[in-house]
Biopython code that builds the backbone (N, CA, C, O; Angstrom):
import numpy as np
from Bio.PDB.StructureBuilder import StructureBuilder

atoms = [
    (1, "MET", "N", (11.475, -12.776, -2.061)),
    (1, "MET", "CA", (10.500, -13.685, -2.673)),
    (1, "MET", "C", (9.862, -14.246, -1.724)),
    (1, "MET", "O", (8.706, -14.434, -2.102)),
    (2, "THR", "N", (10.051, -14.668, -0.519)),
    (2, "THR", "CA", (9.251, -15.331, 0.612)),
    (2, "THR", "C", (8.273, -14.518, 0.885)),
    (2, "THR", "O", (7.176, -15.075, 0.864)),
    (3, "GLU", "N", (8.255, -13.029, 1.218)),
    (3, "GLU", "CA", (7.109, -12.338, 1.033)),
    (3, "GLU", "C", (6.040, -12.242, 0.331)),
    (3, "GLU", "O", (4.872, -12.180, 0.714)),
    (4, "ASP", "N", (6.587, -12.228, -1.003)),
    (4, "ASP", "CA", (5.775, -12.254, -2.213)),
    (4, "ASP", "C", (4.749, -13.635, -2.050)),
    (4, "ASP", "O", (3.521, -13.650, -2.141)),
    (5, "LEU", "N", (5.686, -14.793, -1.778)),
    (5, "LEU", "CA", (4.903, -16.075, -1.492)),
    (5, "LEU", "C", (3.725, -16.000, -0.410)),
    (5, "LEU", "O", (2.749, -16.746, -0.491)),
    (6, "ASN", "N", (3.856, -15.187, 0.464)),
    (6, "ASN", "CA", (2.922, -15.322, 1.364)),
    (6, "ASN", "C", (1.653, -14.030, 1.230)),
    (6, "ASN", "O", (0.833, -13.690, 2.083)),
    (7, "ARG", "N", (1.807, -13.641, 0.213)),
    (7, "ARG", "CA", (0.662, -12.665, -0.094)),
    (7, "ARG", "C", (-0.424, -13.024, -0.197)),
    (7, "ARG", "O", (-1.285, -12.260, 0.239)),
    (8, "HIS", "N", (-0.856, -14.310, -0.804)),
    (8, "HIS", "CA", (-2.024, -14.525, -1.606)),
    (8, "HIS", "C", (-2.290, -15.869, -1.141)),
    (8, "HIS", "O", (-2.097, -16.796, -1.928)),
    (9, "TRP", "N", (-2.725, -16.112, 0.076)),
    (9, "TRP", "CA", (-3.225, -17.525, 0.555)),
    (9, "TRP", "C", (-4.562, -17.605, 0.821)),
    (9, "TRP", "O", (-5.072, -16.849, 1.648)),
    (10, "TYR", "N", (-5.231, -18.473, 0.192)),
    (10, "TYR", "CA", (-6.697, -18.792, 0.322)),
    (10, "TYR", "C", (-7.213, -19.930, 0.923)),
    (10, "TYR", "O", (-7.001, -21.024, 0.402)),
    (11, "LYS", "N", (-7.857, -19.834, 1.939)),
    (11, "LYS", "CA", (-8.200, -21.106, 3.061)),
    (11, "LYS", "C", (-9.553, -21.936, 1.762)),
    (11, "LYS", "O", (-10.315, -21.269, 1.062)),
    (12, "VAL", "N", (-9.510, -22.863, 1.777)),
    (12, "VAL", "CA", (-10.872, -23.614, 0.689)),
    (12, "VAL", "C", (-11.107, -24.997, 2.031)),
    (12, "VAL", "O", (-10.409, -25.556, 2.877)),
    (13, "SER", "N", (-12.253, -25.038, 1.634)),
    (13, "SER", "CA", (-12.994, -25.918, 2.127)),
    (13, "SER", "C", (-13.870, -26.729, 0.767)),
    (13, "SER", "O", (-14.609, -26.024, 0.080)),
    (14, "THR", "N", (-13.763, -27.872, 0.522)),
    (14, "THR", "CA", (-14.509, -28.227, -0.418)),
    (14, "THR", "C", (-15.975, -28.958, -0.115)),
    (14, "THR", "O", (-16.269, -29.594, 0.897)),
    (15, "ALA", "N", (-16.835, -28.679, -1.309)),
    (15, "ALA", "CA", (-18.252, -29.117, -0.629)),
    (15, "ALA", "C", (-18.699, -30.706, -0.576)),
    (15, "ALA", "O", (-19.703, -31.132, -0.005)),
    (16, "ASN", "N", (-17.757, -31.454, -1.277)),
    (16, "ASN", "CA", (-17.788, -32.896, -1.026)),
    (16, "ASN", "C", (-17.052, -33.480, 0.314)),
    (16, "ASN", "O", (-17.089, -34.647, 0.704)),
    (17, "ASP", "N", (-16.381, -32.385, 0.915)),
    (17, "ASP", "CA", (-15.436, -32.468, 2.040)),
    (17, "ASP", "C", (-15.351, -31.709, 3.039)),
    (17, "ASP", "O", (-14.223, -31.275, 3.270)),
    (18, "PRO", "N", (-16.389, -31.321, 3.889)),
    (18, "PRO", "CA", (-16.718, -30.334, 4.544)),
    (18, "PRO", "C", (-15.211, -30.288, 5.615)),
    (18, "PRO", "O", (-14.868, -29.170, 5.999)),
    (19, "GLY", "N", (-14.656, -31.091, 5.906)),
    (19, "GLY", "CA", (-13.805, -31.276, 7.127)),
    (19, "GLY", "C", (-12.435, -31.149, 6.131)),
    (19, "GLY", "O", (-11.383, -31.276, 6.758)),
    (20, "TYR", "N", (-12.350, -31.011, 5.262)),
    (20, "TYR", "CA", (-11.156, -31.133, 4.324)),
    (20, "TYR", "C", (-10.746, -29.531, 4.051)),
    (20, "TYR", "O", (-11.488, -28.830, 3.363)),
    (21, "ASP", "N", (-9.529, -29.008, 4.632)),
    (21, "ASP", "CA", (-9.183, -27.406, 4.724)),
    (21, "ASP", "C", (-8.027, -27.418, 4.117)),
    (21, "ASP", "O", (-7.221, -28.308, 4.388)),
    (22, "THR", "N", (-7.748, -26.488, 3.238)),
    (22, "THR", "CA", (-6.269, -26.394, 2.725)),
    (22, "THR", "C", (-5.943, -25.161, 2.471)),
    (22, "THR", "O", (-6.792, -24.514, 1.859)),
    (23, "GLU", "N", (-4.996, -24.649, 2.746)),
    (23, "GLU", "CA", (-4.462, -23.112, 1.945)),
    (23, "GLU", "C", (-3.921, -23.068, 0.839)),
    (23, "GLU", "O", (-2.976, -23.852, 0.751)),
    (24, "VAL", "N", (-4.170, -22.336, -0.260)),
    (24, "VAL", "CA", (-3.656, -22.310, -1.504)),
    (24, "VAL", "C", (-3.175, -20.826, -1.749)),
    (24, "VAL", "O", (-3.746, -19.792, -1.401)),
    (25, "ASN", "N", (-1.889, -20.983, -2.486)),
    (25, "ASN", "CA", (-1.111, -20.223, -2.885)),
    (25, "ASN", "C", (-0.957, -20.112, -4.299)),
    (25, "ASN", "O", (-0.177, -20.858, -4.890)),
    (26, "LEU", "N", (-1.738, -19.111, -4.987)),
    (26, "LEU", "CA", (-1.434, -18.917, -6.697)),
    (26, "LEU", "C", (-0.279, -18.649, -6.960)),
    (26, "LEU", "O", (0.212, -19.243, -7.920)),
    (27, "GLU", "N", (0.490, -17.752, -6.275)),
    (27, "GLU", "CA", (2.075, -17.439, -6.929)),
    (27, "GLU", "C", (2.640, -18.817, -6.700)),
    (27, "GLU", "O", (2.883, -19.444, -7.731)),
    (28, "ALA", "N", (2.911, -19.442, -5.497)),
    (28, "ALA", "CA", (3.588, -20.454, -5.576)),
    (28, "ALA", "C", (3.043, -21.605, -6.563)),
    (28, "ALA", "O", (3.919, -22.212, -7.179)),
    (29, "TRP", "N", (2.092, -21.871, -6.724)),
    (29, "TRP", "CA", (1.469, -22.672, -7.728)),
    (29, "TRP", "C", (1.796, -22.303, -9.263)),
    (29, "TRP", "O", (1.874, -23.179, -10.125)),
    (30, "LEU", "N", (1.979, -20.949, -9.528)),
    (30, "LEU", "CA", (2.557, -20.664, -10.918)),
    (30, "LEU", "C", (4.019, -20.994, -10.947)),
    (30, "LEU", "O", (4.418, -21.615, -11.932)),
    (31, "ARG", "N", (4.770, -20.710, -10.125)),
    (31, "ARG", "CA", (6.395, -20.922, -9.780)),
    (31, "ARG", "C", (6.437, -22.710, -9.955)),
    (31, "ARG", "O", (7.464, -23.202, -10.423)),
    (32, "GLY", "N", (5.553, -23.401, -9.650)),
    (32, "GLY", "CA", (5.948, -24.524, -9.839)),
    (32, "GLY", "C", (6.206, -25.025, -8.410)),
    (32, "GLY", "O", (6.703, -26.151, -8.443)),
    (33, "LEU", "N", (6.030, -24.559, -7.180)),
    (33, "LEU", "CA", (6.461, -24.824, -5.841)),
    (33, "LEU", "C", (5.706, -25.761, -5.429)),
    (33, "LEU", "O", (6.138, -26.696, -4.755)),
    (34, "VAL", "N", (4.375, -25.623, -5.808)),
    (34, "VAL", "CA", (3.196, -26.384, -5.056)),
    (34, "VAL", "C", (2.378, -27.058, -6.146)),
    (34, "VAL", "O", (2.594, -26.662, -7.292)),
    (35, "LYS", "N", (1.611, -27.867, -5.998)),
    (35, "LYS", "CA", (0.939, -28.477, -6.972)),
    (35, "LYS", "C", (-0.478, -28.619, -6.092)),
    (35, "LYS", "O", (-0.486, -28.884, -4.890)),
    (36, "TYR", "N", (-1.563, -28.416, -6.829)),
    (36, "TYR", "CA", (-2.943, -28.528, -6.422)),
    (36, "TYR", "C", (-3.976, -29.348, -7.110)),
    (36, "TYR", "O", (-3.868, -29.061, -8.303)),
    (37, "GLN", "N", (-4.854, -30.160, -6.967)),
    (37, "GLN", "CA", (-5.909, -30.487, -7.281)),
    (37, "GLN", "C", (-6.893, -29.727, -8.004)),
    (37, "GLN", "O", (-7.260, -28.715, -7.407)),
    (38, "PRO", "N", (-7.349, -29.908, -8.975)),
    (38, "PRO", "CA", (-8.127, -28.902, -9.956)),
    (38, "PRO", "C", (-9.449, -28.806, -9.021)),
    (38, "PRO", "O", (-10.068, -27.763, -9.233)),
    (39, "HIS", "N", (-9.966, -29.556, -8.142)),
    (39, "HIS", "CA", (-11.042, -29.500, -7.339)),
    (39, "HIS", "C", (-10.783, -28.276, -6.130)),
    (39, "HIS", "O", (-11.735, -27.654, -5.659)),
    (40, "VAL", "N", (-9.486, -28.050, -5.745)),
    (40, "VAL", "CA", (-8.945, -27.536, -4.948)),
    (40, "VAL", "C", (-8.742, -25.904, -5.549)),
    (40, "VAL", "O", (-8.914, -24.835, -4.963)),
    (41, "LEU", "N", (-8.375, -26.146, -6.739)),
    (41, "LEU", "CA", (-8.079, -24.713, -7.307)),
    (41, "LEU", "C", (-9.227, -23.974, -7.716)),
    (41, "LEU", "O", (-9.413, -22.763, -7.599)),
    (42, "ARG", "N", (-10.070, -24.948, -8.270)),
    (42, "ARG", "CA", (-11.490, -24.430, -9.002)),
    (42, "ARG", "C", (-12.004, -23.213, -7.917)),
    (42, "ARG", "O", (-12.001, -22.020, -8.220)),
    (43, "PRO", "N", (-12.380, -23.669, -6.785)),
    (43, "PRO", "CA", (-12.910, -22.403, -5.792)),
    (43, "PRO", "C", (-12.327, -21.171, -5.522)),
    (43, "PRO", "O", (-13.036, -20.180, -5.346)),
    (44, "VAL", "N", (-10.951, -21.114, -5.462)),
    (44, "VAL", "CA", (-9.991, -20.664, -5.524)),
    (44, "VAL", "C", (-10.217, -19.208, -6.422)),
    (44, "VAL", "O", (-10.471, -18.057, -6.067)),
    (45, "ALA", "N", (-10.016, -19.786, -7.634)),
    (45, "ALA", "CA", (-10.099, -19.306, -8.826)),
    (45, "ALA", "C", (-11.218, -18.372, -9.018)),
    (45, "ALA", "O", (-11.274, -17.209, -9.419)),
    (46, "SER", "N", (-12.302, -19.428, -8.517)),
    (46, "SER", "CA", (-13.524, -18.225, -8.369)),
    (46, "SER", "C", (-13.922, -17.407, -7.793)),
    (46, "SER", "O", (-14.778, -16.597, -8.151)),
    (47, "GLU", "N", (-13.280, -17.484, -6.630)),
    (47, "GLU", "CA", (-13.210, -16.327, -5.568)),
    (47, "GLU", "C", (-12.553, -15.444, -5.882)),
    (47, "GLU", "O", (-12.898, -14.326, -5.498)),
    (48, "ARG", "N", (-11.378, -15.586, -6.681)),
    (48, "ARG", "CA", (-10.330, -14.768, -6.881)),
    (48, "ARG", "C", (-10.710, -13.508, -7.889)),
    (48, "ARG", "O", (-10.592, -12.292, -7.739)),
    (49, "PHE", "N", (-11.264, -14.394, -9.088)),
    (49, "PHE", "CA", (-11.346, -13.926, -10.249)),
    (49, "PHE", "C", (-12.981, -13.750, -10.513)),
    (49, "PHE", "O", (-13.355, -13.206, -11.552)),
    (50, "GLY", "N", (-13.967, -14.244, -9.502)),
    (50, "GLY", "CA", (-15.387, -13.943, -9.963)),
    (50, "GLY", "C", (-15.696, -14.720, -10.990)),
    (50, "GLY", "O", (-16.712, -14.205, -11.455)),
    (51, "LYS", "N", (-15.449, -15.577, -11.569)),
    (51, "LYS", "CA", (-16.022, -16.358, -12.823)),
    (51, "LYS", "C", (-16.047, -17.661, -12.452)),
    (51, "LYS", "O", (-15.626, -17.940, -11.330)),
    (52, "ARG", "N", (-16.511, -18.639, -13.266)),
    (52, "ARG", "CA", (-16.626, -20.190, -13.297)),
    (52, "ARG", "C", (-15.732, -20.415, -14.671)),
    (52, "ARG", "O", (-15.789, -19.915, -15.794)),
    (53, "TYR", "N", (-14.913, -21.364, -14.077)),
    (53, "TYR", "CA", (-13.709, -22.069, -14.876)),
    (53, "TYR", "C", (-13.942, -23.164, -15.553)),
    (53, "TYR", "O", (-14.264, -24.059, -14.772)),
    (54, "THR", "N", (-13.924, -23.631, -17.027)),
    (54, "THR", "CA", (-14.621, -24.610, -17.596)),
    (54, "THR", "C", (-13.178, -25.160, -17.986)),
    (54, "THR", "O", (-12.976, -26.368, -17.864)),
    (55, "LYS", "N", (-12.302, -24.438, -18.387)),
    (55, "LYS", "CA", (-10.686, -24.941, -19.056)),
    (55, "LYS", "C", (-9.933, -24.236, -17.670)),
    (55, "LYS", "O", (-9.531, -23.081, -17.805)),
    (56, "LEU", "N", (-9.793, -24.730, -16.710)),
    (56, "LEU", "CA", (-9.239, -24.286, -15.455)),
    (56, "LEU", "C", (-7.771, -23.958, -15.725)),
    (56, "LEU", "O", (-7.427, -22.790, -15.908)),
    (57, "TYR", "N", (-7.132, -24.703, -15.744)),
    (57, "TYR", "CA", (-5.442, -24.245, -15.835)),
    (57, "TYR", "C", (-5.209, -23.304, -17.205)),
    (57, "TYR", "O", (-4.528, -22.288, -17.070)),
    (58, "LEU", "N", (-5.753, -23.621, -18.495)),
    (58, "LEU", "CA", (-5.664, -22.395, -19.342)),
    (58, "LEU", "C", (-5.900, -21.029, -18.688)),
    (58, "LEU", "O", (-5.073, -20.151, -18.441)),
    (59, "ASP", "N", (-7.352, -21.054, -18.443)),
    (59, "ASP", "CA", (-7.734, -19.883, -18.235)),
    (59, "ASP", "C", (-7.218, -19.045, -16.883)),
    (59, "ASP", "O", (-7.052, -17.828, -16.810)),
    (60, "LEU", "N", (-7.014, -20.027, -15.847)),
    (60, "LEU", "CA", (-6.359, -19.563, -14.848)),
    (60, "LEU", "C", (-5.092, -19.037, -14.928)),
    (60, "LEU", "O", (-4.894, -17.939, -14.407)),
    (61, "VAL", "N", (-4.090, -19.683, -15.547)),
    (61, "VAL", "CA", (-3.051, -19.490, -15.615)),
    (61, "VAL", "C", (-2.999, -17.792, -16.698)),
    (61, "VAL", "O", (-2.203, -16.895, -16.420)),
    (62, "ILE", "N", (-3.736, -17.720, -17.562)),
    (62, "ILE", "CA", (-3.983, -16.545, -18.156)),
    (62, "ILE", "C", (-4.655, -15.253, -17.173)),
    (62, "ILE", "O", (-4.358, -14.058, -17.181)),
    (63, "ASP", "N", (-5.580, -15.925, -16.413)),
    (63, "ASP", "CA", (-5.916, -14.545, -15.389)),
    (63, "ASP", "C", (-4.992, -14.068, -14.427)),
    (63, "ASP", "O", (-4.848, -12.921, -14.004)),
    (64, "CYS", "N", (-4.325, -15.216, -14.110)),
    (64, "CYS", "CA", (-3.058, -14.660, -13.098)),
    (64, "CYS", "C", (-2.086, -13.976, -13.526)),
    (64, "CYS", "O", (-1.546, -13.237, -12.703)),
    (65, "ILE", "N", (-1.596, -13.998, -14.822)),
    (65, "ILE", "CA", (-0.883, -13.354, -15.444)),
    (65, "ILE", "C", (-1.137, -12.117, -15.932)),
    (65, "ILE", "O", (-0.233, -11.291, -16.064)),
    (66, "LYS", "N", (-2.371, -11.874, -16.243)),
    (66, "LYS", "CA", (-3.104, -10.377, -16.534)),
    (66, "LYS", "C", (-3.262, -9.623, -15.024)),
    (66, "LYS", "O", (-3.140, -8.409, -14.865)),
    (67, "ALA", "N", (-3.493, -10.388, -14.182)),
    (67, "ALA", "CA", (-3.499, -9.664, -12.805)),
    (67, "ALA", "C", (-2.328, -9.673, -12.096)),
    (67, "ALA", "O", (-2.302, -9.594, -10.868)),
    (68, "LYS", "N", (-1.141, -9.786, -12.945)),
    (68, "LYS", "CA", (0.434, -9.651, -12.335)),
    (68, "LYS", "C", (0.629, -10.426, -11.045)),
    (68, "LYS", "O", (1.511, -10.063, -10.267)),
    (69, "LEU", "N", (-0.063, -11.367, -10.797)),
    (69, "LEU", "CA", (0.310, -12.133, -9.781)),
    (69, "LEU", "C", (1.753, -12.598, -9.776)),
    (69, "LEU", "O", (2.328, -12.483, -8.693)),
    (70, "VAL", "N", (2.433, -13.097, -10.776)),
    (70, "VAL", "CA", (3.668, -13.069, -10.880)),
    (70, "VAL", "C", (4.415, -13.325, -12.736)),
    (70, "VAL", "O", (4.190, -14.142, -13.629)),
    (71, "PRO", "N", (5.131, -12.406, -12.625)),
    (71, "PRO", "CA", (6.019, -12.028, -14.149)),
    (71, "PRO", "C", (5.443, -13.371, -14.872)),
    (71, "PRO", "O", (5.282, -14.419, -14.246)),
    (72, "GLU", "N", (5.160, -13.229, -16.224)),
    (72, "GLU", "CA", (5.114, -14.268, -16.886)),
    (72, "GLU", "C", (6.587, -15.363, -17.296)),
    (72, "GLU", "O", (6.467, -16.509, -17.731)),
    (73, "GLU", "N", (7.665, -14.797, -17.076)),
    (73, "GLU", "CA", (9.024, -15.763, -17.270)),
    (73, "GLU", "C", (9.014, -16.328, -15.736)),
    (73, "GLU", "O", (9.808, -17.256, -15.581)),
    (74, "GLU", "N", (8.483, -16.061, -14.898)),
    (74, "GLU", "CA", (8.634, -16.853, -13.650)),
    (74, "GLU", "C", (7.695, -17.833, -13.547)),
    (74, "GLU", "O", (7.912, -18.616, -12.622)),
    (75, "VAL", "N", (6.674, -18.054, -14.231)),
    (75, "VAL", "CA", (5.702, -19.222, -14.420)),
    (75, "VAL", "C", (6.347, -20.308, -14.681)),
    (75, "VAL", "O", (7.175, -20.236, -15.589)),
    (76, "CYS", "N", (6.222, -21.208, -14.195)),
    (76, "CYS", "CA", (7.027, -22.888, -14.463)),
    (76, "CYS", "C", (6.607, -23.323, -15.852)),
    (76, "CYS", "O", (5.615, -22.995, -16.503)),
    (77, "GLU", "N", (7.544, -24.091, -16.128)),
    (77, "GLU", "CA", (7.441, -24.617, -17.456)),
    (77, "GLU", "C", (6.153, -25.387, -18.095)),
    (77, "GLU", "O", (5.714, -25.412, -19.245)),
    (78, "GLU", "N", (5.664, -26.095, -16.701)),
    (78, "GLU", "CA", (4.745, -27.116, -16.898)),
    (78, "GLU", "C", (3.183, -26.211, -17.438)),
    (78, "GLU", "O", (2.308, -26.484, -18.260)),
    (79, "LEU", "N", (3.434, -24.936, -16.406)),
    (79, "LEU", "CA", (2.171, -24.077, -16.407)),
    (79, "LEU", "C", (2.172, -23.247, -17.684)),
    (79, "LEU", "O", (1.121, -23.092, -18.305)),
    (80, "ARG", "N", (3.548, -22.601, -18.181)),
    (80, "ARG", "CA", (3.891, -21.974, -19.284)),
    (80, "ARG", "C", (3.237, -22.618, -20.404)),
    (80, "ARG", "O", (2.569, -21.866, -21.114)),
    (81, "GLY", "N", (3.282, -23.927, -20.741)),
    (81, "GLY", "CA", (2.568, -24.659, -21.966)),
    (81, "GLY", "C", (1.205, -24.177, -21.899)),
    (81, "GLY", "O", (0.703, -24.110, -23.020)),
    (82, "TYR", "N", (0.555, -23.873, -21.099)),
    (82, "TYR", "CA", (-1.054, -23.449, -21.337)),
    (82, "TYR", "C", (-1.022, -21.846, -21.923)),
    (82, "TYR", "O", (-1.991, -21.164, -22.255)),
    (83, "LEU", "N", (0.410, -21.482, -21.938)),
    (83, "LEU", "CA", (0.178, -19.757, -22.530)),
    (83, "LEU", "C", (0.447, -19.979, -23.805)),
    (83, "LEU", "O", (-0.051, -19.313, -24.712)),
    (84, "THR", "N", (1.375, -21.070, -23.999)),
    (84, "THR", "CA", (1.613, -20.865, -25.619)),
    (84, "THR", "C", (0.169, -21.492, -26.320)),
    (84, "THR", "O", (-0.229, -21.098, -27.416)),
    (85, "LYS", "N", (-0.624, -22.646, -25.418)),
    (85, "LYS", "CA", (-1.837, -22.970, -26.307)),
    (85, "LYS", "C", (-2.826, -21.879, -26.205)),
    (85, "LYS", "O", (-3.843, -22.002, -26.888)),
    (86, "SER", "N", (-2.691, -20.812, -25.451)),
    (86, "SER", "CA", (-3.705, -19.677, -25.822)),
    (86, "SER", "C", (-3.343, -19.038, -27.043)),
    (86, "SER", "O", (-4.097, -18.514, -27.863)),
    (87, "ALA", "N", (-2.098, -19.142, -27.068)),
    (87, "ALA", "CA", (-1.678, -18.053, -28.467)),
    (87, "ALA", "C", (-2.150, -18.591, -29.827)),
    (87, "ALA", "O", (-2.384, -17.911, -30.825)),
    (88, "THR", "N", (-2.249, -19.920, -29.701)),
    (88, "THR", "CA", (-2.839, -20.669, -30.971)),
    (88, "THR", "C", (-4.372, -20.613, -31.111)),
    (88, "THR", "O", (-4.926, -21.164, -32.062)),
]
sb = StructureBuilder()
sb.init_structure("model")
sb.init_model(0)
sb.init_chain("A")
sb.init_seg("    ")
for serial, (resi, resn, name, xyz) in enumerate(atoms, 1):
    if name == "N":
        sb.init_residue(resn, " ", resi, " ")
    sb.init_atom(name, np.array(xyz, "f"), 0.0, 1.0, " ", f" {name:<3s}", serial, name[0])
structure = sb.get_structure()
Protein backbone atom coordinates (compact mmCIF):
# COMPACT_ATOMS: atom_id res chain seq x y z
CA MET A 1 0.00 0.00 0.00
CA THR A 2 2.88 2.40 0.71
CA GLU A 3 4.06 1.94 -2.86
CA ASP A 4 0.58 2.90 -4.09
CA LEU A 5 0.56 6.05 -1.97
CA ASN A 6 3.85 7.20 -3.44
CA ARG A 7 2.74 6.91 -7.07
CA HIS A 8 0.91 10.17 -7.69
CA TRP A 9 2.45 13.15 -5.92
CA TYR A 10 1.94 16.59 -7.42
CA LYS A 11 3.89 19.72 -6.51
CA VAL A 12 1.67 22.79 -6.19
CA SER A 13 2.41 26.49 -5.98
CA THR A 14 -0.58 28.77 -5.63
CA ALA A 15 -0.82 32.02 -7.56
CA ASN A 16 -1.77 33.87 -4.37
CA ASP A 17 1.34 32.70 -2.56
CA PRO A 18 4.14 31.75 -4.97
CA GLY A 19 6.45 30.87 -2.07
CA TYR A 20 4.03 28.23 -0.82
CA ASP A 21 4.80 24.78 -2.22
CA THR A 22 3.17 21.58 -1.15
CA GLU A 23 2.95 18.07 -2.48
CA VAL A 24 -0.48 16.55 -3.04
CA ASN A 25 -1.27 12.85 -3.13
CA LEU A 26 -4.76 12.18 -4.50
CA GLU A 27 -4.77 8.52 -3.43
CA ALA A 28 -3.98 9.40 0.17
CA TRP A 29 -6.63 12.16 0.05
CA LEU A 30 -9.26 9.72 -1.26
CA ARG A 31 -8.43 7.27 1.51
CA GLY A 32 -8.75 10.01 4.14
CA LEU A 33 -5.10 9.83 5.16
CA VAL A 34 -4.48 13.51 4.39
CA LYS A 35 -6.66 16.59 3.99
CA TYR A 36 -6.15 19.47 1.56
CA GLN A 37 -7.80 22.85 1.22
CA PRO A 38 -9.74 23.43 -2.03
CA HIS A 39 -7.22 26.02 -3.27
CA VAL A 40 -4.55 23.32 -3.10
CA LEU A 41 -6.63 20.55 -4.70
CA ARG A 42 -8.07 22.59 -7.57
CA PRO A 43 -4.82 23.12 -9.56
CA VAL A 44 -3.83 19.49 -9.04
CA ALA A 45 -7.24 18.31 -10.25
CA SER A 46 -7.06 20.58 -13.29
CA GLU A 47 -3.55 19.39 -14.15
CA ARG A 48 -4.39 15.71 -13.65
CA PHE A 49 -7.73 15.66 -15.47
CA GLY A 50 -7.38 18.64 -17.82
CA LYS A 51 -10.57 20.47 -16.88
CA ARG A 52 -11.94 23.23 -14.63
CA TYR A 53 -13.72 22.18 -11.47
CA THR A 54 -16.71 24.13 -10.18
CA LYS A 55 -18.00 21.42 -7.82
CA LEU A 56 -14.51 20.40 -6.78
CA TYR A 57 -15.05 17.58 -4.29
CA LEU A 58 -18.01 16.01 -6.06
CA ASP A 59 -16.44 16.02 -9.52
CA LEU A 60 -12.91 15.21 -8.38
CA VAL A 61 -13.97 12.17 -6.37
CA ILE A 62 -15.93 10.88 -9.37
CA ASP A 63 -13.03 11.53 -11.77
CA CYS A 64 -10.56 9.79 -9.45
CA ILE A 65 -12.80 6.73 -9.18
CA LYS A 66 -13.27 6.62 -12.97
CA ALA A 67 -9.47 6.87 -13.38
CA LYS A 68 -9.12 3.98 -10.90
CA LEU A 69 -6.76 5.85 -8.59
CA VAL A 70 -8.26 3.83 -5.73
CA PRO A 71 -11.08 1.28 -5.63
CA GLU A 72 -14.41 2.84 -4.66
CA GLU A 73 -14.58 0.77 -1.46
CA GLU A 74 -11.31 2.34 -0.26
CA VAL A 75 -12.61 5.92 -0.49
CA CYS A 76 -12.95 7.37 3.01
CA GLU A 77 -16.42 7.78 4.47
CA GLU A 78 -16.33 11.58 4.26
CA LEU A 79 -15.61 11.60 0.52
CA ARG A 80 -17.77 8.56 -0.19
CA GLY A 81 -20.74 10.81 0.62
CA TYR A 82 -20.06 12.67 -2.62
CA LEU A 83 -20.52 9.44 -4.57
CA THR A 84 -24.01 9.08 -3.08
CA LYS A 85 -24.81 12.69 -3.99
CA SER A 86 -23.81 12.05 -7.59
CA ALA A 87 -26.17 9.07 -7.81
CA THR A 88 -29.20 11.25 -6.96
